[in-house]
C-alpha positions in Angstrom: 99.3 147.2 131.7 97.5 147.2 128.3 100.1 149.3 126.7 103.0 146.9 127.4 101.6 144.5 124.9 102.0 144.8 121.5 98.5 143.7 120.7 95.4 142.9 123.0 92.3 141.8 121.1 88.9 140.2 122.0 86.8 137.5 120.0 83.3 136.9 121.1 80.8 134.3 120.0 77.5 133.0 121.7 79.2 130.8 124.0 82.7 132.0 124.7 84.4 135.6 125.0 88.0 135.2 124.3 90.9 137.6 125.1 94.3 137.0 123.3 97.3 138.9 124.6 100.1 138.6 121.7 103.9 139.4 122.7 103.0 138.5 126.3 106.9 138.3 126.6 106.8 142.1 126.4 105.3 142.4 129.7 107.2 144.4 132.3 108.1 142.3 135.4 106.2 144.8 137.7 103.0 143.8 136.2 103.3 140.3 136.7 101.9 140.4 140.4 99.0 142.2 139.5 98.1 140.2 136.4 98.4 137.2 139.2 95.8 138.9 141.1 93.7 139.3 138.2 94.0 135.7 137.2 92.8 134.9 141.1 90.0 137.2 141.9 88.6 138.8 138.6 89.1 136.1 135.7 87.8 133.3 137.7 84.3 135.2 138.2 83.6 135.0 134.5 82.7 131.3 133.5 82.5 132.2 129.7 85.9 134.2 129.6 88.8 132.5 128.2 92.6 134.0 128.4 95.0 133.1 125.9 98.6 134.5 126.4 101.0 134.2 123.4 104.8 134.5 124.3 106.7 134.6 120.7 110.3 133.2 121.8 110.2 134.0 125.4 110.2 131.8 128.4 106.9 131.3 130.2 106.1 132.9 133.5 105.4 131.3 136.7 101.7 131.7 137.2 99.5 129.6 139.3 96.8 127.9 137.3 97.9 129.1 134.3 99.2 126.3 131.7 101.8 126.8 129.1 102.4 124.7 126.1 105.0 124.8 123.4 103.9 125.1 119.5 105.5 125.6 116.2 103.2 128.3 114.6 103.7 128.8 110.7 103.1 132.5 109.5 99.6 132.9 107.8 99.9 132.7 104.1 98.5 136.0 102.2 95.3 134.3 101.4 94.7 133.2 104.8 95.5 136.4 106.3 92.9 138.2 103.8 90.3 135.9 105.0 91.2 136.6 108.7 91.4 140.3 108.0 87.9 140.7 106.2 86.1 138.7 108.6 87.4 140.7 111.6 87.1 143.9 109.9 84.1 143.6 108.0 85.7 145.8 105.1 85.6 144.7 101.8 88.4 145.2 99.6 88.1 147.7 96.7 90.2 149.8 94.2 90.5 152.6 96.7 91.8 150.5 99.8 93.0 147.4 98.0 96.7 148.5 98.3 96.4 149.7 102.0 94.8 146.5 103.2 97.3 144.4 101.4 100.3 146.4 103.1 98.6 145.6 106.4 98.1 142.0 105.9 102.0 141.8 104.5 103.2 143.4 107.6 100.9 141.3 110.4 100.6 138.1 108.5 103.4 136.4 110.9 101.2 137.8 113.8 97.3 136.6 113.6 96.9 138.4 116.9 98.3 141.8 115.8 96.4 141.3 112.6 93.0 140.8 114.6 93.9 144.2 116.5 94.3 146.2 113.3 91.2 144.7 111.7 89.1 145.4 115.1 90.5 149.0 115.3 89.5 149.6 111.7 85.9 148.1 112.5 85.7 150.4 115.4 86.6 153.6 114.2 85.3 153.1 110.5 81.9 154.9 111.2 83.4 158.1 112.8 86.8 158.2 110.4 87.6 157.8 107.0 89.7 154.5 106.0 92.7 156.7 105.1 92.4 158.1 108.5 92.5 155.0 110.3 95.2 153.5 108.0 97.3 156.7 108.9 96.9 156.0 112.6 98.1 152.2 112.1 101.0 153.4 110.3 102.0 156.3 112.9 101.5 153.4 115.8 103.5 150.9 113.9 105.7 152.9 111.6 104.4 150.7 109.0 105.4 153.2 106.0 109.3 153.0 107.3 108.9 149.2 107.2 107.2 149.3 103.8 109.8 151.8 102.4 112.7 149.5 103.9 111.1 146.5 102.0 110.8 148.4 98.7 114.6 149.3 99.0 115.4 145.7 99.7 113.4 144.6 96.9 115.1 147.0 94.4 118.6 146.0 96.0 118.1 142.4 95.6 116.8 142.9 92.0 119.9 144.9 91.4 122.0 142.3 92.8 120.5 139.4 91.3 120.7 141.3 87.7 124.3 142.0 88.4 124.7 138.2 89.4 122.8 137.1 86.2 124.7 138.8 83.9 127.9 137.0 84.9 126.4 133.7 84.0 126.8 132.4 80.5 124.1 132.9 78.0 123.3 129.2 78.0 122.7 129.4 81.6 120.9 132.7 81.7 118.5 131.1 79.0 118.1 128.0 80.8 117.1 129.9 84.1 114.5 132.1 82.2 112.9 129.1 80.3 112.8 127.0 83.5 111.2 129.6 85.1 108.0 129.8 83.2 107.1 126.7 85.1 106.2 126.4 88.7 107.0 122.8 89.3 109.7 120.1 88.9 111.6 118.8 85.6 112.5 115.6 85.1 116.1 115.1 84.1 115.3 114.1 80.5 112.7 117.2 80.3 115.3 119.4 82.0 118.0 118.7 79.6 115.6 118.8 76.7 114.2 122.1 77.8 117.7 123.9 78.3 118.9 122.7 74.8 121.4 120.5 76.3 122.4 117.3 75.0 122.2 113.9 77.0 125.8 113.8 77.2 127.1 114.2 80.8 129.5 117.0 79.8 126.7 119.1 78.6 124.7 118.6 81.4 127.3 119.9 83.7 127.8 122.8 81.2 124.6 124.1 81.8 122.4 122.8 84.6 125.0 121.5 87.3 126.7 124.9 87.7 123.1 126.4 88.5 122.5 123.5 91.2 125.9 124.4 92.6 125.0 128.0 92.9 122.0 127.0 94.6 119.7 128.9 91.5 118.1 125.2 90.7 117.2 122.7 93.5 118.0 119.1 92.7 117.4 115.7 94.6 120.6 113.7 95.6 120.0 111.5 92.5 119.9 114.3 90.0 116.8 113.0 88.6 114.5 116.3 88.9 115.3 120.0 88.7 113.3 123.0 90.1 114.2 126.8 90.1 114.2 128.2 93.3 111.0 130.2 94.2 112.7 133.5 94.9 114.8 133.1 91.7 111.6 132.1 89.6 110.0 135.1 91.0 112.8 137.6 89.9 113.6 136.0 86.4 109.9 135.6 85.4 109.8 139.4 84.9 112.5 139.2 82.2 110.0 136.8 80.1 107.6 139.5 79.7 106.8 139.1 76.1 103.7 137.2 75.6 105.0 135.5 72.4 107.9 134.3 74.2 105.8 132.8 76.6 103.8 130.8 74.0 106.8 129.5 72.6 108.2 128.4 75.7 105.0 126.6 76.5 104.4 125.0 73.2 108.3 123.6 73.5 107.5 122.2 76.9 104.0 120.8 75.9 105.8 119.0 72.9 108.5 117.8 75.5 106.1 116.7 78.1 103.9 115.3 75.7 106.5 112.9 74.7 107.1 111.8 78.1 103.4 111.3 79.0 103.3 109.0 76.0 106.4 107.0 77.2 104.7 106.9 80.5 101.5 105.4 78.9 103.7 102.9 77.1 105.3 101.6 80.3 102.0 101.7 82.2 100.3 99.3 79.5 103.2 97.0 80.2 102.3 97.0 83.9 105.2 98.8 85.1 103.2 101.2 87.1 105.9 102.4 89.5 108.4 103.2 86.5 105.4 105.1 84.7 104.4 107.0 88.0 108.2 107.8 88.0 107.9 109.8 85.1 104.6 111.7 86.2 106.1 112.3 89.7 109.3 114.2 88.3 107.0 116.4 86.3 103.8 116.5 88.4 103.3 119.9 89.2 104.4 121.2 85.4 101.8 118.7 84.0 99.2 120.1 86.3 100.0 123.7 85.3 100.0 122.4 81.7 96.4 121.1 81.6 95.0 123.8 83.6 96.6 126.3 80.9 94.9 124.1 78.4 91.6 124.2 80.2 91.8 128.2 80.9 93.5 129.5 77.7 92.0 129.1 74.1 94.3 127.1 72.0 95.6 127.5 68.8 96.8 125.4 65.7 99.9 124.8 67.4 98.8 123.8 70.9 96.0 121.8 69.7 98.0 119.4 67.5 100.1 118.4 70.9 96.9 118.3 73.2 95.3 116.1 70.8 98.3 113.8 70.6 98.3 113.5 74.4 94.9 113.0 74.9 94.9 110.3 72.3 98.0 108.7 73.4 98.5 109.3 77.2 94.6 109.6 78.5 94.9 106.5 80.8 97.8 107.7 82.9 96.3 111.4 83.0 93.2 110.1 84.4 95.0 108.0 86.8 97.2 110.6 88.0 95.1 113.9 87.7 91.4 112.7 87.5 89.6 116.0 87.9 91.9 117.9 85.8 92.2 115.5 82.9 88.4 115.3 82.7 88.3 119.2 82.2 91.3 118.9 80.0 89.7 116.5 77.7 86.5 118.6 77.5 88.9 121.4 76.5 90.4 119.2 73.8 86.9 118.2 72.6 85.9 121.8 72.0 89.6 122.9 70.6 88.8 119.7 68.1 85.6 121.4 67.0 87.6 124.4 65.7 90.9 122.7 64.6 90.4 119.4 64.0 88.9 117.0 61.2 85.8 114.8 61.7 88.1 111.8 62.9 89.7 114.0 65.7 86.4 115.1 66.8 85.0 111.5 67.2 88.3 110.5 69.1 88.0 113.4 71.5 84.5 112.6 72.0 85.4 109.2 73.0 88.4 110.3 75.5 85.9 113.0 77.4 83.0 110.3 77.3 85.6 107.7 79.0 86.7 110.4 81.7 83.1 111.2 82.4 82.5 107.7 84.0 86.0 107.0 85.3 86.1 109.4 88.2 84.4 107.8 91.1 81.3 109.5 92.3 80.9 111.8 89.2 78.4 109.3 87.4 78.0 111.1 84.0 77.0 107.8 82.2 74.0 109.1 80.1 76.2 112.2 79.1 79.1 109.7 78.0 76.9 107.5 75.9 75.7 110.6 74.0 79.5 111.4 73.1 79.8 107.6 72.3 77.0 107.5 69.8 78.4 110.7 68.1 81.8 109.0 67.8 80.1 105.6 66.5 78.7 107.1 63.4 82.3 108.3 62.4 84.1 105.3 63.1 81.7 103.0 61.3 81.8 105.6 58.3 85.7 105.3 58.5 85.7 101.3 59.0 88.1 101.8 62.0 87.5 98.4 63.3 89.6 98.2 66.2 88.6 101.6 67.4 84.9 100.2 67.1 85.9 97.3 69.2 87.3 99.4 71.9 84.2 102.0 71.7 81.9 99.1 72.0 83.5 97.7 75.2 82.8 101.3 76.6 79.3 101.5 75.8 78.8 97.8 77.1 80.5 98.9 80.0 78.3 102.1 80.5 75.2 100.0 80.1 76.2 97.3 82.5 77.4 99.9 85.1 73.9 101.7 84.8 72.2 98.4 85.4 70.8 98.0 81.9 71.7 94.7 81.2 68.7 94.1 78.8 70.4 97.1 76.8 73.7 95.3 76.8 72.4 91.9 75.7 70.3 93.4 73.0 72.9 96.3 71.7 73.4 94.3 68.3 76.0 96.6 67.1 78.1 95.5 70.1 78.7 92.1 68.4 81.1 92.8 65.5 81.4 90.3 62.7 82.4 91.6 59.5 84.8 90.3 56.7 86.3 87.3 59.4 86.6 89.9 62.0 84.6 88.8 65.1 85.2 90.0 68.7 82.8 90.5 71.4 84.1 93.0 74.3 84.4 91.4 77.6 81.8 93.6 79.3 79.1 92.3 76.9 80.4 88.7 77.3 79.6 89.1 81.0 76.0 89.6 80.4 76.0 86.6 78.3 77.3 84.2 81.2 74.7 81.7 80.8 75.4 80.8 77.0 79.0 79.5 78.0 80.0 78.2 74.8 79.3 81.4 73.0 81.3 83.4 76.0 84.5 81.0 75.5 84.4 81.9 71.7 84.3 85.4 72.4 87.0 85.7 74.9 89.3 83.5 73.2 88.9 85.6 70.3 89.4 88.7 72.5 92.7 86.9 74.0 93.9 86.5 70.4 93.6 90.0 69.6 95.5 91.0 72.8 98.3 88.6 72.2 98.6 89.8 68.4 98.4 93.6 69.1 100.0 93.8 72.7 101.1 90.6 73.9 102.6 92.2 77.4 99.4 94.0 77.8 98.5 93.0 81.7 94.8 93.8 80.9 94.5 90.6 79.2 94.6 88.8 82.9 91.1 89.7 83.0 90.0 87.8 79.9 92.3 84.9 81.3 90.1 85.3 84.6 87.0 85.2 82.8 87.8 82.2 80.7 88.9 80.3 83.6 85.6 81.0 85.4 83.7 79.7 82.0 85.6 76.4 82.3 84.8 76.1 86.1 81.0 76.4 85.1 81.4 73.7 82.1 83.2 71.7 84.7 86.2 71.5 83.0 88.5 71.9 86.3 91.9 70.9 84.5 91.7 73.6 82.1 90.6 76.0 84.6 93.6 75.3 86.6 95.6 75.8 83.7 94.2 79.4 83.2 94.9 80.1 87.0 98.5 79.0 86.6 98.7 81.4 83.4 97.6 84.2 85.5 100.2 83.5 88.1 103.1 83.1 85.6 101.9 86.4 83.7 102.1 88.5 86.8 104.2 91.8 87.2 104.9 92.6 90.9 105.0 96.3 89.9 101.3 96.8 89.3 99.3 99.5 91.3 97.9 97.9 94.4 94.3 97.7 94.4 93.9 97.3 90.3 92.4 94.1 89.0 95.7 93.3 87.6 97.7 93.9 90.7 95.3 91.2 92.4 95.7 88.7 90.0 97.8 86.1 91.7 95.6 86.4 94.8 92.4 85.9 92.7 94.3 82.7 91.0 95.4 81.5 94.3 92.0 81.8 95.9 90.6 79.6 93.2 93.5 77.1 93.6 92.6 76.8 97.1 89.1 75.9 96.3 89.8 73.2 93.5 92.5 71.3 95.8 89.6 70.2 97.8 90.9 66.4 97.2 94.5 67.1 97.9 94.8 69.1 101.5 98.5 69.4 101.4 98.6 71.3 98.0 95.4 73.1 99.6 97.6 74.4 102.5 100.2 75.4 100.2 98.2 77.5 98.0 96.6 79.0 101.1 100.1 80.0 102.7 100.9 81.5 99.3 97.4 83.3 99.1 98.0 84.9 102.8 101.5 86.0 101.5 100.2 87.9 98.7 97.3 89.4 100.3 99.5 90.9 102.9 101.6 92.3 100.1 98.6 94.2 99.0 97.7 95.4 102.2 101.2 96.7 102.6 101.4 98.7 99.5 97.6 99.9 99.5 96.9 103.3 100.2 93.3 103.4 99.8 91.1 102.6 103.0 88.4 100.7 101.3 91.1 98.5 99.6 93.0 98.1 103.1 89.3 96.9 104.8 88.8 94.3 101.9 92.5 93.0 102.2 92.2 92.8 106.2 88.5 90.8 105.8 90.2 88.4 103.2 93.5 87.9 105.9 91.1 87.2 108.6 89.0 84.3 106.8 91.7 82.7 105.1 93.9 82.9 108.3 91.3 81.1 110.1 90.7 78.5 107.5 94.5 77.9 107.6 94.1 77.2 111.4 91.3 74.7 110.8 93.0 73.0 107.9 96.4 72.5 109.7 94.5 71.2 112.8 92.7 68.6 110.5 96.1 67.8 108.9 97.6 67.2 112.5 94.8 64.7 113.5 95.4 62.9 110.1 91.5 63.0 109.2 90.6 61.3 106.1 90.1 63.6 103.1 90.7 66.5 105.4 90.6 69.2 102.6 88.4 72.1 103.5 85.1 72.6 101.4 84.0 76.1 101.4 80.6 77.6 102.2 80.8 81.0 100.6 82.3 82.3 97.1 85.9 83.9 97.3 86.5 87.1 99.2 88.4 89.0 96.4 87.0 87.6 93.3 84.9 90.0 91.4 84.1 87.7 88.7 82.6 85.2 91.0 80.0 88.0 92.5 79.1 88.8 88.9 79.1 85.3 87.4 76.8 84.0 90.1 74.1 86.5 89.4 73.8 85.2 85.9 74.4 81.5 86.2 71.2 79.9 87.0 72.0 77.9 90.1 72.0 78.0 93.9 75.0 79.6 95.7 75.8 75.9 97.0 75.7 74.3 93.7 78.2 77.2 92.3 80.5 76.8 95.2 80.7 73.0 94.6 81.7 74.1 91.0 84.7 76.2 92.3 85.9 73.3 94.4 86.1 71.0 91.4 82.7 69.0 92.1 80.8 67.6 89.1 77.0 67.8 88.9 76.7 63.9 89.5 78.3 64.2 93.0 75.5 66.5 94.2 73.2 63.4 94.7 75.7 62.2 97.5 75.5 63.6 101.0 78.7 65.4 100.8 78.6 66.8 104.4 78.6 63.0 105.9 82.2 63.0 104.1 83.6 66.4 104.1 83.0 68.9 107.2 81.8 72.3 105.8 83.9 75.4 107.0 81.4 77.5 108.9 
């Protein structure tokens, strides 16, 4: 019966012995009764024996006590097949057997059982025969050499036919295929047009790109927004770009083109249009990653360094968002290259970019190392009098100290407070550690807001500053000013922000506080509560992060229960039926920070959030209002 199978192999571990019968559909019908008898009488005696029958495209036989199931199995990749073969054969690849092992793997990667069979045969006979003899036995048994010869002939024929086919294309189309084949991934339409030397006019695109799409050499989406050379075409045409200098020129050309696209994406991202920015990144995703890895692995030169420097300087945020790990290594490579090709100013800015990336990646840490890079850059910025760059660096340094829990360092860092020639500003991270000095904080925050409005009035990050100002007004008991700030947050919000970011949560954070502040107006409180629930549900729907999803779900559960209580109180026409909360808002991260630094109990802090002045604390509030449990 054994000889009727393409392959029969065994795998043994400490618990099970597994017998695999591959290509079981090849069994002769005369052996079926005998196999059934084995199943009934012999196999059942061995409790630790597992029998696996593999039928490739055949119909299941009718056996008792055997269950068949359908599954779609993809061939092993070459890498996975190499790993499986090496583990089962215990043979290490070397210069002498490398080609032979590769031939076996290519032949059998579509049939893992057959690959295991070959591996075990090598392991079984390796002590008595040379590897060449065992390989010859396998070739004689499977006619492997005939298959390899046929593959070689086919590849040669395919290449000859493709060369003949390419010769019929226009020179522009041939050049376009060659240039685009250097990169493995998709090109956005703007990048593809510029790479192929076409203009942005529709007729020109039809002349170069569209015929290639229509002939199947290049694939495209239905909207013609991205293009990619087919893998087989890329493998053949890439051989024609055999000149290293030519490769460098192509890489440099695309680096300049994608660099401009990255800066465009960063500009759109700064305006809060996250999905448009990600659209540019997505259309060039694999190629951006490919380009960064080239920048990491290959030494830069004077030509590529200039482009890498501009990308790091002007598009670091979008790169860290989309490629957090690769971007950190890319910035490190740019920093090292700046020591060779850059001036003192460029080295300082690369130190800052790399320092920020060290602390941006969750779980990586790197705060101490980042501070060393910040200090190197600070001396240069001071000597060059780059005040705005110093402001940004001070903010990063204060954030670093704050995240390390070193609030004393943040408070005592004299250099963080800039006051020179009428130019005064303190970063928000520093301000949050000075929260007990509310008057000073408000001054600093308003100056920060003025700078944002002058330099980049549409920058969504200023929502954080407005949010902080509103909290200062709450603590000062200027509740109308606080309401005005929260209304500004609602009006300045863009619904195209990334879910989970503090800017995307701006309306929810503002509505949370509007619910608290409308204690005296239960009808308005209910309206804000309903709007808040709608906003959080939208955040939950758009979120892809499990931690954020849990946070939003908890918030929905709390505010939904509050809504039920409030509706019930309104239906009973209770006097002053507004809800006085017994906990701080669920989503507001500022409340969690401010309450740590403001010298009051949580109960008094919540009273301020609800718009109750200090002189009301002597009144027994619990007799007038029911506190929500």
